A tleap script that builds the chain and sets N, CA, C and O, in Angstrom:
source leaprc.protein.ff14SB
mol = sequence {
  NMET PRO GLY PHE LEU LEU HIE VAL GLY ALA
  THR VAL MET CYS MET HIE ALA GLY GLN ALA
  GLU PRO THR VAL PRO ASP PHE ARG VAL LYS
  LEU SER GLY MET MET ALA ALA TRP GLN THR
  ILE PRO TRP ALA ILE VAL GLY CYS THR LEU
  PRO PRO PRO PRO ALA ALA ASN GLY PRO ASP
  VAL THR ALA THR TRP ILE THR ALA ALA VAL
  ARG VAL LYS SER MET GLY ILE PRO LEU LEU
  LEU PHE ASP SER GLN SER ILE CYS ALA ALA
  SER GLY THR PRO LEU ARG VAL VAL LEU THR
  GLN MET ARG VAL LYS GLY CILE
}
set mol.1.N position { -229.330 -78.449 -83.535 }
set mol.1.CA position { -230.683 -79.164 -83.826 }
set mol.1.C position { -231.900 -78.209 -83.329 }
set mol.1.O position { -232.226 -77.776 -82.223 }
set mol.2.N position { -232.740 -77.991 -85.432 }
set mol.2.CA position { -233.819 -77.188 -84.396 }
set mol.2.C position { -234.628 -77.233 -83.513 }
set mol.2.O position { -234.708 -78.459 -83.423 }
set mol.3.N position { -235.449 -76.778 -82.617 }
set mol.3.CA position { -236.601 -77.178 -81.947 }
set mol.3.C position { -237.536 -76.166 -81.618 }
set mol.3.O position { -237.400 -74.944 -81.664 }
set mol.4.N position { -238.498 -76.851 -81.281 }
set mol.4.CA position { -239.766 -76.007 -81.627 }
set mol.4.C position { -239.876 -74.666 -80.881 }
set mol.4.O position { -239.035 -74.521 -79.994 }
set mol.5.N position { -240.868 -73.513 -81.090 }
set mol.5.CA position { -240.328 -71.933 -80.256 }
set mol.5.C position { -241.506 -72.218 -78.931 }
set mol.5.O position { -242.483 -72.950 -78.768 }
set mol.6.N position { -241.005 -71.510 -78.388 }
set mol.6.CA position { -242.119 -71.618 -76.949 }
set mol.6.C position { -242.780 -70.056 -77.152 }
set mol.6.O position { -242.128 -69.076 -77.513 }
set mol.7.N position { -244.166 -70.069 -76.847 }
set mol.7.CA position { -245.499 -69.228 -76.887 }
set mol.7.C position { -245.896 -68.743 -75.467 }
set mol.7.O position { -245.144 -68.977 -74.522 }
set mol.8.N position { -246.897 -68.167 -75.322 }
set mol.8.CA position { -247.190 -67.484 -74.414 }
set mol.8.C position { -248.109 -68.555 -73.533 }
set mol.8.O position { -248.094 -68.639 -72.305 }
set mol.9.N position { -248.991 -69.434 -74.535 }
set mol.9.CA position { -249.806 -70.202 -74.053 }
set mol.9.C position { -248.819 -71.761 -73.711 }
set mol.9.O position { -249.461 -72.744 -73.341 }
set mol.10.N position { -247.769 -71.841 -73.815 }
set mol.10.CA position { -246.969 -73.272 -73.602 }
set mol.10.C position { -247.230 -73.517 -72.324 }
set mol.10.O position { -247.693 -72.496 -71.816 }
set mol.11.N position { -247.128 -74.624 -71.368 }
set mol.11.CA position { -247.057 -74.852 -70.493 }
set mol.11.C position { -245.898 -75.425 -69.894 }
set mol.11.O position { -245.404 -76.507 -70.210 }
set mol.12.N position { -245.391 -74.459 -68.799 }
set mol.12.CA position { -243.610 -74.201 -68.303 }
set mol.12.C position { -244.204 -74.238 -66.337 }
set mol.12.O position { -244.997 -73.662 -65.593 }
set mol.13.N position { -243.213 -75.280 -66.307 }
set mol.13.CA position { -243.374 -75.236 -64.803 }
set mol.13.C position { -241.815 -75.642 -64.045 }
set mol.13.O position { -241.016 -76.510 -64.398 }
set mol.14.N position { -241.727 -74.700 -62.919 }
set mol.14.CA position { -240.757 -74.699 -61.819 }
set mol.14.C position { -240.696 -76.201 -61.660 }
set mol.14.O position { -241.585 -76.808 -62.256 }
set mol.15.N position { -239.985 -76.791 -61.101 }
set mol.15.CA position { -239.242 -78.074 -60.319 }
set mol.15.C position { -239.933 -78.242 -59.147 }
set mol.15.O position { -239.777 -79.292 -58.523 }
set mol.16.N position { -240.592 -77.478 -58.781 }
set mol.16.CA position { -241.834 -77.526 -57.744 }
set mol.16.C position { -243.194 -77.169 -58.412 }
set mol.16.O position { -243.730 -76.121 -58.052 }
set mol.17.N position { -243.668 -77.775 -59.147 }
set mol.17.CA position { -245.107 -77.528 -59.803 }
set mol.17.C position { -245.643 -76.047 -59.580 }
set mol.17.O position { -246.848 -75.811 -59.504 }
set mol.18.N position { -244.780 -75.185 -59.494 }
set mol.18.CA position { -244.787 -73.600 -60.260 }
set mol.18.C position { -245.727 -73.501 -61.416 }
set mol.18.O position { -246.176 -74.613 -61.693 }
set mol.19.N position { -246.210 -72.472 -62.242 }
set mol.19.CA position { -246.856 -72.682 -63.309 }
set mol.19.C position { -245.751 -70.810 -63.908 }
set mol.19.O position { -245.827 -69.732 -63.319 }
set mol.20.N position { -245.401 -70.938 -64.426 }
set mol.20.CA position { -244.322 -70.201 -65.117 }
set mol.20.C position { -244.731 -69.268 -66.371 }
set mol.20.O position { -244.879 -69.990 -67.357 }
set mol.21.N position { -244.923 -68.141 -66.617 }
set mol.21.CA position { -245.521 -67.444 -68.063 }
set mol.21.C position { -244.575 -65.973 -67.666 }
set mol.21.O position { -244.227 -65.344 -66.666 }
set mol.22.N position { -244.411 -65.905 -69.445 }
set mol.22.CA position { -243.485 -64.549 -69.441 }
set mol.22.C position { -243.939 -63.257 -68.761 }
set mol.22.O position { -245.165 -63.143 -68.790 }
set mol.23.N position { -243.334 -62.306 -68.190 }
set mol.23.CA position { -244.011 -61.045 -67.950 }
set mol.23.C position { -244.202 -60.120 -68.943 }
set mol.23.O position { -245.036 -59.215 -68.922 }
set mol.24.N position { -242.951 -60.504 -70.324 }
set mol.24.CA position { -243.457 -59.446 -71.325 }
set mol.24.C position { -243.936 -60.346 -72.845 }
set mol.24.O position { -243.159 -60.909 -73.615 }
set mol.25.N position { -244.869 -60.293 -72.916 }
set mol.25.CA position { -245.201 -61.670 -74.160 }
set mol.25.C position { -244.295 -60.704 -75.664 }
set mol.25.O position { -244.046 -59.518 -75.447 }
set mol.26.N position { -243.917 -61.253 -76.946 }
set mol.26.CA position { -243.683 -60.538 -77.927 }
set mol.26.C position { -244.780 -60.557 -78.924 }
set mol.26.O position { -245.142 -61.516 -79.607 }
set mol.27.N position { -245.497 -58.722 -78.892 }
set mol.27.CA position { -246.305 -58.991 -79.509 }
set mol.27.C position { -246.174 -58.842 -81.081 }
set mol.27.O position { -247.246 -58.791 -81.684 }
set mol.28.N position { -245.263 -58.782 -81.666 }
set mol.28.CA position { -244.983 -58.850 -82.861 }
set mol.28.C position { -245.218 -60.118 -83.948 }
set mol.28.O position { -245.742 -60.144 -85.061 }
set mol.29.N position { -244.472 -61.346 -82.960 }
set mol.29.CA position { -244.407 -62.879 -83.727 }
set mol.29.C position { -245.425 -63.514 -82.970 }
set mol.29.O position { -245.610 -63.428 -81.756 }
set mol.30.N position { -246.281 -64.376 -84.095 }
set mol.30.CA position { -247.530 -65.168 -83.401 }
set mol.30.C position { -246.885 -66.668 -83.883 }
set mol.30.O position { -246.287 -66.963 -84.917 }
set mol.31.N position { -247.243 -67.462 -82.743 }
set mol.31.CA position { -247.396 -69.150 -82.682 }
set mol.31.C position { -248.447 -69.574 -82.765 }
set mol.31.O position { -249.105 -69.529 -81.726 }
set mol.32.N position { -249.091 -70.162 -83.963 }
set mol.32.CA position { -250.339 -70.993 -83.301 }
set mol.32.C position { -251.462 -69.886 -82.929 }
set mol.32.O position { -252.491 -70.182 -82.322 }
set mol.33.N position { -251.111 -68.438 -83.409 }
set mol.33.CA position { -251.718 -67.837 -82.279 }
set mol.33.C position { -251.974 -67.515 -81.249 }
set mol.33.O position { -253.010 -67.148 -80.693 }
set mol.34.N position { -250.689 -67.695 -80.880 }
set mol.34.CA position { -249.992 -67.291 -79.370 }
set mol.34.C position { -249.072 -66.261 -79.451 }
set mol.34.O position { -248.282 -66.377 -80.388 }
set mol.35.N position { -248.979 -65.566 -78.948 }
set mol.35.CA position { -247.501 -64.424 -78.916 }
set mol.35.C position { -246.031 -65.252 -78.438 }
set mol.35.O position { -245.893 -65.966 -77.445 }
set mol.36.N position { -245.175 -64.967 -79.306 }
set mol.36.CA position { -243.853 -65.448 -78.774 }
set mol.36.C position { -243.478 -65.283 -77.589 }
set mol.36.O position { -243.865 -64.357 -76.876 }
set mol.37.N position { -242.545 -66.319 -77.195 }
set mol.37.CA position { -241.574 -65.206 -75.614 }
set mol.37.C position { -239.948 -65.472 -76.201 }
set mol.37.O position { -239.399 -66.307 -76.920 }
set mol.38.N position { -239.421 -63.879 -75.217 }
set mol.38.CA position { -238.053 -63.789 -76.029 }
set mol.38.C position { -237.206 -64.098 -74.424 }
set mol.38.O position { -237.619 -64.108 -73.264 }
set mol.39.N position { -236.057 -64.295 -74.950 }
set mol.39.CA position { -235.001 -64.944 -73.723 }
set mol.39.C position { -235.133 -63.665 -72.679 }
set mol.39.O position { -235.835 -63.891 -71.693 }
set mol.40.N position { -234.478 -62.209 -72.789 }
set mol.40.CA position { -234.345 -61.882 -72.435 }
set mol.40.C position { -235.135 -61.092 -71.087 }
set mol.40.O position { -234.675 -60.425 -70.160 }
set mol.41.N position { -236.459 -61.482 -71.428 }
set mol.41.CA position { -237.757 -61.075 -70.353 }
set mol.41.C position { -237.899 -62.229 -69.365 }
set mol.41.O position { -238.010 -63.417 -69.666 }
set mol.42.N position { -237.880 -61.736 -68.217 }
set mol.42.CA position { -238.030 -62.449 -66.769 }
set mol.42.C position { -239.160 -63.575 -66.840 }
set mol.42.O position { -239.894 -63.320 -67.796 }
set mol.43.N position { -239.573 -64.769 -66.143 }
set mol.43.CA position { -240.780 -65.344 -66.434 }
set mol.43.C position { -240.906 -65.151 -64.945 }
set mol.43.O position { -239.904 -65.184 -64.230 }
set mol.44.N position { -242.453 -64.894 -64.329 }
set mol.44.CA position { -243.012 -64.866 -63.337 }
set mol.44.C position { -243.876 -66.311 -63.410 }
set mol.44.O position { -244.666 -66.756 -64.243 }
set mol.45.N position { -243.130 -67.040 -61.620 }
set mol.45.CA position { -243.613 -68.309 -61.283 }
set mol.45.C position { -244.934 -67.868 -60.297 }
set mol.45.O position { -245.017 -66.877 -59.571 }
set mol.46.N position { -245.975 -68.989 -60.532 }
set mol.46.CA position { -247.168 -68.385 -59.717 }
set mol.46.C position { -247.072 -69.833 -59.140 }
set mol.46.O position { -246.620 -70.694 -59.895 }
set mol.47.N position { -247.470 -70.208 -57.812 }
set mol.47.CA position { -247.930 -71.765 -56.898 }
set mol.47.C position { -246.449 -72.656 -56.621 }
set mol.47.O position { -246.515 -73.885 -56.650 }
set mol.48.N position { -245.441 -72.137 -56.417 }
set mol.48.CA position { -244.246 -72.970 -56.220 }
set mol.48.C position { -244.559 -73.715 -54.937 }
set mol.48.O position { -245.004 -73.192 -53.915 }
set mol.49.N position { -244.307 -74.853 -55.092 }
set mol.49.CA position { -244.345 -75.500 -53.674 }
set mol.49.C position { -243.228 -75.768 -52.647 }
set mol.49.O position { -243.421 -76.396 -51.606 }
set mol.50.N position { -241.876 -75.171 -53.074 }
set mol.50.CA position { -240.890 -75.425 -51.667 }
set mol.50.C position { -241.274 -74.371 -50.816 }
set mol.50.O position { -241.740 -73.270 -51.112 }
set mol.51.N position { -240.980 -74.923 -49.573 }
set mol.51.CA position { -241.309 -74.335 -48.700 }
set mol.51.C position { -239.797 -72.797 -48.428 }
set mol.51.O position { -238.633 -72.703 -48.820 }
set mol.52.N position { -240.285 -72.316 -47.977 }
set mol.52.CA position { -239.294 -70.697 -47.730 }
set mol.52.C position { -238.841 -71.194 -46.359 }
set mol.52.O position { -239.289 -72.096 -45.652 }
set mol.53.N position { -237.798 -70.326 -46.180 }
set mol.53.CA position { -236.686 -70.708 -45.283 }
set mol.53.C position { -237.508 -70.749 -43.900 }
set mol.53.O position { -238.694 -70.424 -43.832 }
set mol.54.N position { -236.647 -71.240 -42.673 }
set mol.54.CA position { -235.393 -71.897 -42.799 }
set mol.54.C position { -235.692 -73.477 -42.915 }
set mol.54.O position { -234.805 -74.223 -42.501 }
set mol.55.N position { -237.183 -74.205 -43.586 }
set mol.55.CA position { -236.803 -75.242 -44.153 }
set mol.55.C position { -236.462 -75.746 -45.731 }
set mol.55.O position { -236.155 -76.856 -46.166 }
set mol.56.N position { -236.659 -74.381 -46.426 }
set mol.56.CA position { -235.575 -74.795 -47.645 }
set mol.56.C position { -235.629 -72.920 -48.476 }
set mol.56.O position { -236.103 -72.020 -47.783 }
set mol.57.N position { -235.370 -72.757 -49.189 }
set mol.57.CA position { -234.694 -71.630 -49.866 }
set mol.57.C position { -235.772 -71.231 -50.773 }
set mol.57.O position { -235.460 -70.311 -51.529 }
set mol.58.N position { -237.130 -71.754 -50.906 }
set mol.58.CA position { -238.426 -71.094 -51.433 }
set mol.58.C position { -239.491 -70.094 -51.255 }
set mol.58.O position { -239.299 -69.404 -50.254 }
set mol.59.N position { -240.028 -69.948 -51.589 }
set mol.59.CA position { -240.429 -70.492 -53.013 }
set mol.59.C position { -239.749 -69.585 -54.492 }
set mol.59.O position { -239.393 -68.408 -54.541 }
set mol.60.N position { -239.743 -70.433 -55.389 }
set mol.60.CA position { -239.029 -69.917 -56.555 }
set mol.60.C position { -240.487 -68.930 -57.237 }
set mol.60.O position { -241.607 -69.390 -57.456 }
set mol.61.N position { -240.005 -67.422 -57.472 }
set mol.61.CA position { -241.037 -66.377 -58.217 }
set mol.61.C position { -240.464 -65.964 -59.292 }
set mol.61.O position { -241.172 -65.631 -60.243 }
set mol.62.N position { -239.711 -65.929 -59.337 }
set mol.62.CA position { -238.971 -65.781 -60.971 }
set mol.62.C position { -238.150 -66.627 -61.494 }
set mol.62.O position { -237.564 -67.506 -60.861 }
set mol.63.N position { -238.017 -66.331 -63.167 }
set mol.63.CA position { -236.837 -67.628 -63.606 }
set mol.63.C position { -236.156 -66.240 -65.120 }
set mol.63.O position { -236.775 -65.214 -65.400 }
set mol.64.N position { -235.212 -66.554 -65.600 }
set mol.64.CA position { -234.376 -66.210 -66.458 }
set mol.64.C position { -234.288 -67.142 -67.430 }
set mol.64.O position { -234.694 -68.290 -67.251 }
set mol.65.N position { -233.830 -66.795 -68.382 }
set mol.65.CA position { -233.348 -67.981 -69.867 }
set mol.65.C position { -231.777 -67.745 -69.890 }
set mol.65.O position { -231.091 -66.724 -69.942 }
set mol.66.N position { -231.548 -68.804 -69.844 }
set mol.66.CA position { -229.956 -68.194 -70.374 }
set mol.66.C position { -229.280 -69.032 -71.381 }
set mol.66.O position { -228.059 -69.041 -71.540 }
set mol.67.N position { -230.396 -69.962 -72.270 }
set mol.67.CA position { -229.876 -69.799 -73.964 }
set mol.67.C position { -231.416 -70.031 -74.747 }
set mol.67.O position { -232.516 -70.028 -74.195 }
set mol.68.N position { -231.234 -70.151 -75.630 }
set mol.68.CA position { -232.578 -69.567 -76.524 }
set mol.68.C position { -232.034 -69.669 -78.329 }
set mol.68.O position { -230.907 -69.954 -78.733 }
set mol.69.N position { -232.969 -69.411 -78.951 }
set mol.69.CA position { -232.694 -69.348 -80.468 }
set mol.69.C position { -231.369 -68.927 -80.867 }
set mol.69.O position { -230.950 -68.238 -79.937 }
set mol.70.N position { -230.477 -68.995 -81.805 }
set mol.70.CA position { -229.721 -68.618 -82.333 }
set mol.70.C position { -229.737 -67.496 -83.467 }
set mol.70.O position { -229.255 -66.365 -83.530 }
set mol.71.N position { -230.579 -68.371 -84.439 }
set mol.71.CA position { -230.912 -67.611 -85.449 }
set mol.71.C position { -232.366 -67.280 -85.784 }
set mol.71.O position { -232.565 -67.000 -86.966 }
set mol.72.N position { -233.268 -67.264 -85.079 }
set mol.72.CA position { -234.751 -66.818 -84.816 }
set mol.72.C position { -234.578 -65.997 -83.882 }
set mol.72.O position { -234.174 -66.424 -82.801 }
set mol.73.N position { -234.901 -64.300 -84.105 }
set mol.73.CA position { -235.111 -63.254 -83.431 }
set mol.73.C position { -236.476 -62.434 -83.564 }
set mol.73.O position { -236.959 -62.561 -84.689 }
set mol.74.N position { -236.948 -61.919 -83.016 }
set mol.74.CA position { -237.911 -60.772 -83.338 }
set mol.74.C position { -236.806 -59.817 -82.404 }
set mol.74.O position { -236.007 -60.115 -81.517 }
set mol.75.N position { -237.143 -58.654 -82.999 }
set mol.75.CA position { -236.925 -57.457 -82.672 }
set mol.75.C position { -235.758 -57.176 -82.059 }
set mol.75.O position { -235.554 -56.494 -81.055 }
set mol.76.N position { -234.807 -57.925 -82.943 }
set mol.76.CA position { -233.435 -58.223 -82.179 }
set mol.76.C position { -233.010 -59.003 -81.103 }
set mol.76.O position { -231.821 -59.274 -80.929 }
set mol.77.N position { -234.234 -59.515 -80.108 }
set mol.77.CA position { -234.110 -60.561 -79.536 }
set mol.77.C position { -234.649 -62.403 -79.586 }
set mol.77.O position { -235.680 -63.017 -79.860 }
set mol.78.N position { -233.680 -62.631 -79.277 }
set mol.78.CA position { -233.513 -64.208 -79.164 }
set mol.78.C position { -235.113 -64.810 -79.128 }
set mol.78.O position { -235.763 -63.912 -78.591 }
set mol.79.N position { -235.917 -65.803 -79.424 }
set mol.79.CA position { -236.879 -66.502 -78.819 }
set mol.79.C position { -236.314 -67.449 -78.230 }
set mol.79.O position { -235.095 -67.605 -78.150 }
set mol.80.N position { -237.406 -68.359 -77.636 }
set mol.80.CA position { -236.967 -69.120 -76.570 }
set mol.80.C position { -237.298 -70.227 -77.212 }
set mol.80.O position { -238.407 -70.294 -77.743 }
set mol.81.N position { -236.414 -71.276 -77.277 }
set mol.81.CA position { -236.760 -72.742 -77.723 }
set mol.81.C position { -237.193 -73.861 -76.407 }
set mol.81.O position { -236.905 -73.827 -75.211 }
set mol.82.N position { -237.783 -74.568 -76.995 }
set mol.82.CA position { -238.556 -76.519 -76.542 }
set mol.82.C position { -237.537 -76.190 -75.337 }
set mol.82.O position { -237.803 -75.659 -74.259 }
set mol.83.N position { -236.522 -76.568 -75.730 }
set mol.83.CA position { -235.112 -77.301 -75.017 }
set mol.83.C position { -233.996 -75.947 -74.639 }
set mol.83.O position { -232.819 -76.041 -74.988 }
set mol.84.N position { -234.388 -74.990 -74.069 }
set mol.84.CA position { -233.771 -73.646 -73.993 }
set mol.84.C position { -233.810 -73.806 -72.211 }
set mol.84.O position { -234.630 -74.407 -71.517 }
set mol.85.N position { -232.828 -73.171 -71.887 }
set mol.85.CA position { -232.549 -73.596 -70.440 }
set mol.85.C position { -232.305 -72.352 -69.608 }
set mol.85.O position { -231.648 -71.403 -70.036 }
set mol.86.N position { -232.688 -72.378 -68.775 }
set mol.86.CA position { -233.403 -71.374 -67.865 }
set mol.86.C position { -232.653 -71.384 -65.899 }
set mol.86.O position { -231.800 -72.210 -65.575 }
set mol.87.N position { -233.026 -70.677 -65.227 }
set mol.87.CA position { -232.796 -70.568 -63.932 }
set mol.87.C position { -233.646 -70.039 -62.922 }
set mol.87.O position { -233.657 -68.818 -62.764 }
set mol.88.N position { -234.310 -70.720 -62.262 }
set mol.88.CA position { -235.006 -70.231 -61.114 }
set mol.88.C position { -234.751 -69.417 -59.944 }
set mol.88.O position { -234.693 -70.119 -58.934 }
set mol.89.N position { -234.606 -68.373 -59.759 }
set mol.89.CA position { -234.785 -67.340 -58.499 }
set mol.89.C position { -235.569 -68.179 -57.211 }
set mol.89.O position { -236.693 -67.965 -57.665 }
set mol.90.N position { -235.751 -68.691 -56.396 }
set mol.90.CA position { -234.652 -68.427 -55.446 }
set mol.90.C position { -233.665 -69.960 -55.357 }
set mol.90.O position { -232.713 -70.259 -54.636 }
set mol.91.N position { -234.349 -70.665 -56.367 }
set mol.91.CA position { -234.313 -72.690 -55.763 }
set mol.91.C position { -232.573 -72.540 -56.607 }
set mol.91.O position { -231.536 -72.987 -56.116 }
set mol.92.N position { -232.664 -71.931 -57.704 }
set mol.92.CA position { -231.619 -72.381 -58.665 }
set mol.92.C position { -231.764 -73.358 -59.149 }
set mol.92.O position { -230.709 -73.926 -59.433 }
set mol.93.N position { -232.783 -73.938 -59.435 }
set mol.93.CA position { -233.579 -75.202 -60.277 }
set mol.93.C position { -234.131 -75.012 -61.387 }
set mol.93.O position { -235.161 -74.373 -61.171 }
set mol.94.N position { -233.971 -75.284 -62.804 }
set mol.94.CA position { -234.492 -74.989 -63.995 }
set mol.94.C position { -235.953 -74.857 -64.306 }
set mol.94.O position { -236.915 -75.412 -63.774 }
set mol.95.N position { -235.892 -73.914 -65.384 }
set mol.95.CA position { -238.017 -74.561 -65.503 }
set mol.95.C position { -237.719 -75.707 -66.348 }
set mol.95.O position { -236.651 -75.899 -66.929 }
set mol.96.N position { -239.051 -76.675 -66.379 }
set mol.96.CA position { -239.445 -77.120 -67.441 }
set mol.96.C position { -240.342 -77.110 -68.550 }
set mol.96.O position { -241.333 -76.455 -68.227 }
set mol.97.N position { -240.408 -77.422 -69.380 }
set mol.97.CA position { -241.399 -77.165 -70.442 }
set mol.97.C position { -241.976 -78.363 -70.918 }
set mol.97.O position { -241.532 -79.295 -71.590 }
set mol.98.N position { -243.527 -78.010 -70.197 }
set mol.98.CA position { -243.865 -79.628 -71.046 }
set mol.98.C position { -244.932 -79.633 -72.177 }
set mol.98.O position { -245.239 -80.674 -72.758 }
set mol.99.N position { -245.448 -78.503 -72.446 }
set mol.99.CA position { -246.072 -78.919 -73.514 }
set mol.99.C position { -245.844 -77.062 -74.253 }
set mol.99.O position { -246.101 -75.962 -73.764 }
set mol.100.N position { -245.299 -77.453 -75.502 }
set mol.100.CA position { -245.414 -76.025 -76.660 }
set mol.100.C position { -245.910 -76.370 -77.736 }
set mol.100.O position { -246.128 -77.494 -78.187 }
set mol.101.N position { -246.137 -75.095 -78.259 }
set mol.101.CA position { -246.744 -75.657 -80.131 }
set mol.101.C position { -245.953 -76.523 -81.150 }
set mol.101.O position { -244.740 -76.347 -81.262 }
set mol.102.N position { -246.505 -77.313 -81.784 }
set mol.102.CA position { -245.802 -78.179 -82.498 }
set mol.102.C position { -245.865 -77.944 -84.180 }
set mol.102.O position { -246.225 -78.814 -84.973 }
set mol.103.N position { -245.492 -76.752 -84.495 }
set mol.103.CA position { -245.639 -76.234 -86.028 }
set mol.103.C position { -244.308 -75.436 -86.384 }
set mol.103.O position { -243.894 -75.416 -87.543 }
set mol.104.N position { -243.746 -74.872 -85.491 }
set mol.104.CA position { -243.067 -73.996 -85.724 }
set mol.104.C position { -241.622 -74.106 -84.927 }
set mol.104.O position { -241.557 -74.189 -83.701 }
set mol.105.N position { -240.659 -74.095 -85.663 }
set mol.105.CA position { -238.930 -74.796 -85.261 }
set mol.105.C position { -238.261 -73.627 -85.678 }
set mol.105.O position { -238.547 -72.755 -86.499 }
set mol.106.N position { -236.997 -73.869 -84.682 }
set mol.106.CA position { -236.089 -72.211 -84.637 }
set mol.106.C position { -234.585 -72.943 -84.438 }
set mol.106.O position { -234.589 -74.054 -83.908 }
set mol.107.N position { -233.379 -72.391 -84.821 }
set mol.107.CA position { -232.386 -72.721 -84.694 }
set mol.107.C position { -231.831 -71.853 -83.451 }
set mol.107.O position { -230.677 -72.011 -83.052 }
savepdb mol mol.pdb
quit
């Protein structure tokens, strides 16, 4: 089922309210004027409220994406979708996509 593609201006957060952004955006593809996001690029997380050890295993600092579009690629790299799955380091929880552009869909 098609989903909306993620872009640099999308609101993406870790489960502990940290803001996530791609470390390197796709300069070739733009969605609503914003650069698209690749699957293979790690995302940086800022402001995660998960406490450090020994209280917990936080804060989350990076995230990697496990799934992405199958048919939509840029320079051979799959682009991220609204429902793409991710995992954060150090907690192992996923990122949550809150808001993205609502014009371009991909599979």
